[in-house]
C-alpha positions in Angstrom: 13.3 34.3 -32.6 14.2 30.7 -31.7 15.0 31.3 -27.7 11.4 33.0 -27.4 9.8 30.0 -29.5 11.6 27.6 -26.9 10.6 29.5 -23.9 6.8 29.5 -24.9 7.0 25.8 -25.3 8.1 25.0 -22.1 6.1 27.5 -20.5 3.4 25.9 -22.3 4.4 22.2 -21.6 5.1 23.2 -17.7 1.4 25.2 -17.2 -0.4 22.2 -18.8 1.4 19.3 -17.0 0.1 17.2 -14.5 2.6 16.2 -12.3 2.0 13.4 -9.9 4.1 12.4 -7.2 3.9 9.2 -5.8 5.1 8.7 -2.0 7.5 5.9 -1.8 8.3 3.8 1.2 11.0 1.5 1.9 10.5 -1.9 2.4 11.7 -1.3 6.3 8.7 1.3 6.7 6.3 -1.0 5.0 7.2 -3.4 7.8 4.9 -1.1 10.4 2.0 -1.7 8.5 2.1 -5.4 8.6 -1.4 -6.4 10.3 -2.3 -2.7 10.8 -6.3 -2.1 10.2 -5.2 1.3 8.6 -3.5 -0.3 5.6 -3.3 -2.8 3.0 -0.5 -4.5 0.8 -1.3 -4.7 -2.9 0.8 -6.9 -5.1 0.5 -6.2 -8.4 2.9 -9.1 -10.3 1.6 -12.1 -11.9 -0.4 -15.3 -9.8 2.9 -17.4 -10.3 5.0 -14.8 -8.7 2.4 -14.0 -6.5 2.6 -18.0 -5.3 6.5 -18.0 -4.9 6.0 -15.7 -2.1 3.9 -12.3 -1.1 3.6 -10.0 1.8 1.5 -12.2 4.2 -2.4 -11.0 4.2 -1.7 -9.3 0.8 -4.2 -8.6 -1.6 -3.4 -10.1 -5.4 -4.9 -7.3 -8.4 -1.9 -7.9 -11.6 -1.0 -5.0 -13.7 -0.6 -6.5 -16.6 -3.5 -8.3 -18.1 -5.9 -5.2 -16.6 -7.3 -6.6 -13.4 -6.4 -3.6 -11.1 -7.6 -1.3 -14.0 -10.8 -3.0 -14.0 -11.3 -3.3 -9.8 -9.8 -0.8 -8.4 -12.8 1.0 -7.0 -12.8 -2.4 -5.1 -10.2 -1.2 -2.7 -10.5 0.8 0.6 -10.3 4.5 -0.1 -9.6 4.8 3.8 -6.7 3.0 4.0 -3.2 3.5 2.9 -2.5 0.9 0.2 1.1 0.1 0.4 1.8 -1.2 -3.6 4.8 -3.5 -4.2 6.0 -5.9 -7.3 9.1 -7.3 -8.7 11.1 -4.6 -9.5 9.2 -1.5 -8.9 8.2 -0.9 -12.6 4.5 -2.4 -11.8 4.1 -1.0 -8.8 4.9 2.9 -10.0 2.6 2.6 -12.5 -0.5 1.1 -10.3 0.6 3.8 -7.7 0.0 6.6 -9.9 -3.4 4.7 -11.1 -4.4 4.2 -8.0 -4.1 8.4 -7.4 -5.5 9.4 -10.5 -8.4 7.6 -9.5 -8.6 9.9 -6.5 -6.7 7.8 -3.8 -5.1 9.7 -1.1 -3.0 7.2 0.8 -1.0 5.2 -1.9 2.6 4.3 -1.2 4.9 2.7 -3.6 7.6 -0.2 -1.8 8.6 -1.0 -5.3 10.6 -4.0 -4.9 8.8 -7.7 -3.1 12.7 -8.8 -2.7 14.1 -6.0 -0.8 11.0 -6.9 1.8 11.5 -10.7 2.1 14.8 -9.8 2.9 14.0 -8.3 6.1 14.6 -10.1 8.8 11.0 -11.4 10.4 9.1 -10.1 7.3 6.2 -12.3 7.3 6.2 -14.1 4.2 3.6 -16.7 2.6 3.6 -18.9 -0.5 1.0 -20.8 -2.2 -2.2 -19.5 -4.2 -4.0 -16.6 -4.2 -7.5 -17.0 -2.0 -9.6 -14.3 -3.1 -11.7 -12.9 -0.6 -15.3 -12.8 -1.6 -16.0 -8.9 -0.6 -13.8 -6.4 0.7 -15.5 -6.3 3.6 -13.2 -9.9 4.6 -9.5 -8.9 3.5 -9.4 -7.9 7.3 -10.5 -11.1 8.5 -8.1 -12.8 5.2 -5.4 -10.8 7.1 
């Protein structure tokens, strides 16, 4: 009786589960997309973290505080969006969120420090200067 109940519960959970598997990308793989017209880097850290160092040309939309949750529709749906943060948890949440909004090309790079440690990684420092429109992002790079 208990076994049947457990199997019924598991069956229900599995049949109603929404499984989201966000693609992962290593820092080394992501390096190949720097300056690519087919990809953007999305930094979901806080402004102070961004100022201390970020992938050159990346867009800042912090996860905490809800900036990404409010402005996700400004991101280009036709590009690969490579998401990163300090340790990987915010970028994983942000990547899953974007996928739930219909973005088909999202990759979680995770830790910024892994990218920054690469030889010849294009790293910038300083405050974020937001482009006036999405169409300006290409000229921002």
